[in-house]
N, C-alpha and C positions, 0 to 999 in steps of 0.2 A: 243837939241839932238846932240850927237857927229856927226861930219861930216864924215860919213862912206860911202865908195863907195861899192855898192852892185851890183852883177851880178845875174840875174835870169835865171835859167836853166829849160827848159821844155823837159822832155824825152817822146818820143812817139813811138807808133807802130800801124800803120794802123787806125788812128783815125783823119783824116783831118778835119772833121767838128768840133770835140771837140777842136782841136788845134786852129781853127779860133775863136771860142768863148772864149777860154782861153786867146788868144792874145788880143782880144778886151777888156777884163777885165784888162789885164796888161797895156794896153794903157791908161786906165782911172785912173791910180793910182795917189794919191795925192803926192807921192814921186816917181819921175822917176828913174828907175834903170840905173846904168851906162851902162850896156849892157843887152840885152835879147838874149838868145841862145836857139834854138830848135835843139835837137839831135834826129834824125829820124832813126829808125831801120827798117822801112817799106821796102818791096820789090818793091815798085812802086814810082812814082814821084808826087803823089797827095798832099802830105804834103809840098813838096818843092814849089809847085805852090801856096799853101795857104800862106806860109811864105813870098813869093815874094810880096804879097799884103800889107805887113806891113813894112814901112820904118824903117830902123835901126835895124831890127831883123835879127840875124845871123843864117844861116842854116848850120848844121853839120851832117855828115853821121855816122851811126854805121852799118857797113856791117855784123855784126854778127847775126842780125835778132832777132826773138822773144826769150823771156826768158833771155835777157841780159841787164836788167835795170841798174845794177851796172856798166856795161861797158859804157852805155850811160852817166851816171853821171860822170865817169872818163873822157870821151871825152869832156863833157861840161865844165869842169874846166881846161882842158889842155891849158897851156899857158896863162891863165887868170890872170890879175893883178888887184886884188880887195881886199877889206877888208873882205867882207862877200859874201858867195855864198848862194843863196836861191833857193830851189827846190820846184817846184809845178807840180803836175801831169797834164797831158793834159785834164783830165776830172774833174779838180778842177778849179772853177771860183772864182777869188779873189774879195773880197769886196774892195772898193776904198782905204781904209786906210790900207789894208793888209800889204804892204811892210813897210810903216812907222811904224806900230805897231810891226812888226816883228823885226825891228832894234832897237826899243826903249830900250829893256833890255840890249843891249850891252853898254849902258852908264856905266854899272857896269863892270869894267875890269876883274872881276873874271868869267864872263859869257863866255863860249866857244861855246854854241849852244842854239838856240831858236827854238821851234816849236809852231804851232798855232792850232786853232780849225778847224775841218773839219765837216761841217754840212751835215747830211745824210737824213734829212727830216723825222726822226723818232720821234714818240711822246715822250715827256719828256726827250729827249736826253741831254738837257742842265743841268738836275739835276742828271742824272744817272752817278754814279762813281766818284762824287766829293770827293776828298781825296784819290783817287786811280788812278789818271791819269798817264799813262806812267811809271809804276813801274816795276822793276825787283823784284819779290817776293822771299822770302827765299828758296822756293822749285824749283826755276829756271824758273817758268813761267813768262810771261809778261802780264801786264794789258794794256788795251787800253783806252777807254772812252775819245777819243780825240774830241768828240763833247760837252763834259761837259764845263760848265762855272763856275769856282770857284770865279769869280769876281775880281781876282787879279793874278799877275804873281806868279807861284808856281814852286818849284823844282821838276824835274822828273828824270828818268833814261834813257829814250829813247824817240823817236819822231815818228811821222807818216810821211812817205815819201811824201805824197801828199802836205805837208805843213811844211817844215823844213828848217833850215839854220844853218850855223856854220862859225866860223872864218876860212878863207882859209889858213892862215899861220899855224894855229894850226893843221888843218887837214893834211897838208903836213908833219908837224913834227911828227905826230903819224903814218905815213905810207901811207897817201892818201886813196883813195877809195879801199876797198877790194872787189875783184870780186870772191867771194866764194859761190855765191847763185844762182844756175841755176834754171831752171823750172819755177815755179811761182814767183821766186825772193823774196819769203817771207823771212823776217828778215834782208834783206840787209839794210833797212833804220835804223834798231836798232844798226847796227855795229859801225858807227862813233860816235854816242853819248855815247855808252858804253865805247869806247876807250877814248874819251875825259874825261868822268867822272872818269875813272880809273887813268888818268893822272893828276887829281886834279882840273879840270875845272867844273864850274856849268853848268848843262843842265836844261833849264827852259821852261815852257809852258806859252805862252802869249795869254790869251783868247780873246783879242781884235784884234788879227791877224787872220782874218776869211776867209775861203774859203767855197764855196758850192761844195760838192763832189757828182757828179751825177753818179759815178760808171759805166764807159763805159764797153762795152763787152770785155771779156777776149780774148787774142790771141788764147788760146786753152782751151776747157772745160768751166766750170762755177765755181763760188765761192763755196767752201766746198764740191766739188766732190772728188773722190778718189785721183786724181792727186794732188789736192790742199792739202789734208791731208798728202799725202806721203812727198811732198816737205816741208810742214810745220814741220813735225817731223825731217826730214833730216837736213834742214837748221837751225833749232833751236839748234841742237847739235853742228853744226859747229860754230854758233854764240857764244855760251858759251865757247867752247874750244879755239877759236881764240882770243876772247876779254878778257876772264878771266883766261883761262888756265885749263888744265886737273886736276891740283891739287886743284883748287878752290872748297871749300865745296859746293857752290851752283851748280857747275857742277855735282858733285857726287849725290847731292840730286835730281837733275833733272832726272838723269837716273832712280832713284827709282820712281819718279813721273811717268815717261813714262811706267815703268813696271806695276805699279799699275793701270794705265789707261787701259793697255791691259788686265789686270786681270778682271777689271770691264766689259770690252766688252765681254770677254769669259763667265763670269757669266751671263751676259745678254743673251748670246746665249743659255746657258743651261736652263735659266728660260723660254725662248721662246718655248722650247720643251714641256712645260707643257700646252701650249695653245691648244684649241680645233681646229681641222681642220688641215690637212697636209699642206695646203698652208701657213697658218699663222705660223705653226711650221718652215717650210723651210725658209720663208722670214725673220722671227725674228732671227733664229739660223744662217742663212747665213750672215745676216747683221752684227751681233755681231762678228762672226769669221772674216769677211772681215775687219772690223774696227781694230780688234786686229792685224791682219796680216799686215795691212798698217802701223800701229803705230810701231810695232816691226821692220818691214822691213825698214821704214824710219829712225828709230833710229840707226839701225846697219849700214845702208848706211852712216848716218851722222858721225858715229865713224870712219869709213874708210876714208871718205872725210876729216875729221878733222885732222887725222894724216898727210895726204898729204898737207893740208893747212898750218899746223904748221911748217912742214919741209920747205915749200916754204917761209914762213915768216923768218925762221932762215937763209935761204940762202940769202934773200934780205937784212937782217940787217947787 
């Protein structure tokens, strides 16, 4: 394998127990990282105390608090001199060969980014979605399936932030970490691989680079609640606009996809009015209208935020 120097960055917010377990797994790697850095956005000192128990692990602060994962990633690579930066979530526990397998595809000089598997403990997850891992679809949606095992390294369009890496020099050449994704931080992990792919570099999925993702508690709310849906819609528009551009056909198709999804939710609300019992009617109709409003509101907010982000990019270039 190419003699590459890799730094591992762990971004965290109020999960000291998860950080301890994460660092214990990193300490057991078959390939020792050049540096391990924990970036903590917590309002307390509990995580700092945990990091102090691990020799050689560097502690950095992110004073911006919850919902600033991209900020933590940027702080993690600031001033770092390494070939590869690898990111792992605080609630992701690396298998012993994780880093070694994550670096292996970089023997190919055309590879700019490598992601790995994240096991969620779901039945048949190794078989689900093989052939559709980490893709940007023609209608602008993204596929996941990052627990799938295709049995070989495969090309993808984006990666999962819990288990991803890229060449640090290339990341800096394409503008560094973009901090355009507030709230739940959805889509911030897809930003860099899409930009690297657009610049002509391969983005690949290495199924032997494995973490167990235990999905720690969210800073606010729960997965798939209204807040999650809103920021998912908003940040997705920002992602496509800033990485591919407003004129990209896939961006325009996605707006149509979002409108059709809202239409389906409204039709679902209308259908619910045919149910027997006023409670069932109100619950079904209200849920459909609420989902439609969240989707449309998030999409509109994403368009406004995209204009500001693109202008910020233009000023920085």
